[in-house]
MARPA-200769 format. One line per 3 residues: number of its first residue (from 1); their letters; for each residue x negated, y negated, z negated of C-alpha. Coordinates in Angstrom, 1 decimal. Each point is the difference from the previous one (the first is absolute). Layout:
<atoms>
NUM) a) X:Y:Z  ...
</atoms>
This chain:
<atoms>
1) mkr) 4.7:-270.3:-116.3  1.0:3.6:-0.1  2.6:0.9:-2.7
4) eiv) 0.5:3.4:-1.5  2.2:1.4:-2.8  -2.3:1.0:-2.9
7) vpy) 2.5:0.9:-2.7  2.5:2.4:1.4  3.1:-1.4:-1.9
10) ise) 0.7:-1.8:-3.2  2.7:2.3:-1.2  3.4:-1.1:-1.4
13) egk) -0.2:2.7:-2.6  0.5:-1.7:-3.4  -0.2:-3.5:1.6
16) itl) 2.4:-2.6:1.1  0.1:-1.0:3.7  0.1:-3.5:1.6
19) rai) 3.6:0.6:1.1  1.0:0.8:-3.6  -1.7:-3.2:-1.2
22) err) 1.9:-1.9:2.7  3.3:1.5:-1.1  -0.7:-0.6:-3.7
25) yrl) -0.6:-3.7:0.6  2.3:-0.4:3.0  -2.9:-1.1:2.2
28) sth) 0.0:0.1:3.8  -3.0:0.9:2.2  -0.5:-3.7:0.7
31) ava) 0.3:-1.0:-3.7  -2.8:2.5:-0.9  -2.1:-1.3:2.9
34) sia) 0.4:-3.6:-1.2  -0.9:1.0:-3.6  -3.1:1.9:1.2
37) fvd) -1.1:-2.6:2.5  0.0:2.6:2.9  2.0:0.4:3.2
40) asv) 3.3:1.8:-0.2  -1.4:2.7:2.4  -2.6:0.9:-2.7
43) iyc) 2.8:0.6:-2.5  2.0:2.0:2.5  -3.0:2.2:0.6
46) leq) -0.4:0.6:-3.7  3.8:0.7:-0.3  -0.3:2.6:2.7
49) ggp) -3.0:1.7:-1.6  -2.4:-1.3:2.6  -3.7:-0.4:-0.5
52) lpv) -1.4:-3.3:-1.3  -3.4:-1.2:-1.2  -0.4:0.5:-3.8
55) kvv) -0.6:-3.7:-0.5  3.4:-0.9:1.6  1.8:2.6:-2.1
58) eqi) -1.6:-1.3:-3.2  0.9:-3.6:0.9  3.7:0.9:0.6
61) lrr) 0.2:1.9:-3.3  -1.9:-2.6:-2.0  2.4:-2.8:1.2
64) lse) 3.0:2.2:-0.7  -1.4:0.6:-3.5  -0.5:-3.8:-0.6
67) vtg) 3.5:-0.8:1.1  1.9:2.8:-1.7  -2.1:0.4:-3.2
70) qdy) -0.4:3.7:0.7  -3.2:2.0:0.6  0.1:0.9:3.7
73) sme) -3.3:1.5:1.2  -1.2:2.8:2.1  0.2:2.2:-3.1
76) tvg) 3.7:-0.8:-0.5  1.3:-0.5:3.5  0.0:2.8:2.7
79) gyw) 1.3:0.9:3.4  -2.6:-1.4:2.4  -3.3:0.7:1.7
82) iek) -3.3:-1.8:-0.5  -2.4:-0.8:2.9  -3.6:-0.9:0.0
85) ees) -1.6:-2.4:2.5  -3.2:1.1:1.5  -2.4:-2.3:1.9
</atoms>
């Protein structure tokens, strides 16, 4: 499958970043990975602003919301790229 970035960048403007969430709750990369049921390399990619499939980003943010009781979604968290898988 070919991957391409379809949304240039989910801006940090007016939004919290994953790193800020980690600092707020004193969570490590591995802790967030465990919470979100993904590999730590996926969280590292998101922390660095790397591109990820939209479903993976939504899963991470949904799980963080469930654990913290806060609303973390693509509308409230920024600082990363979204990629689209093409067949």
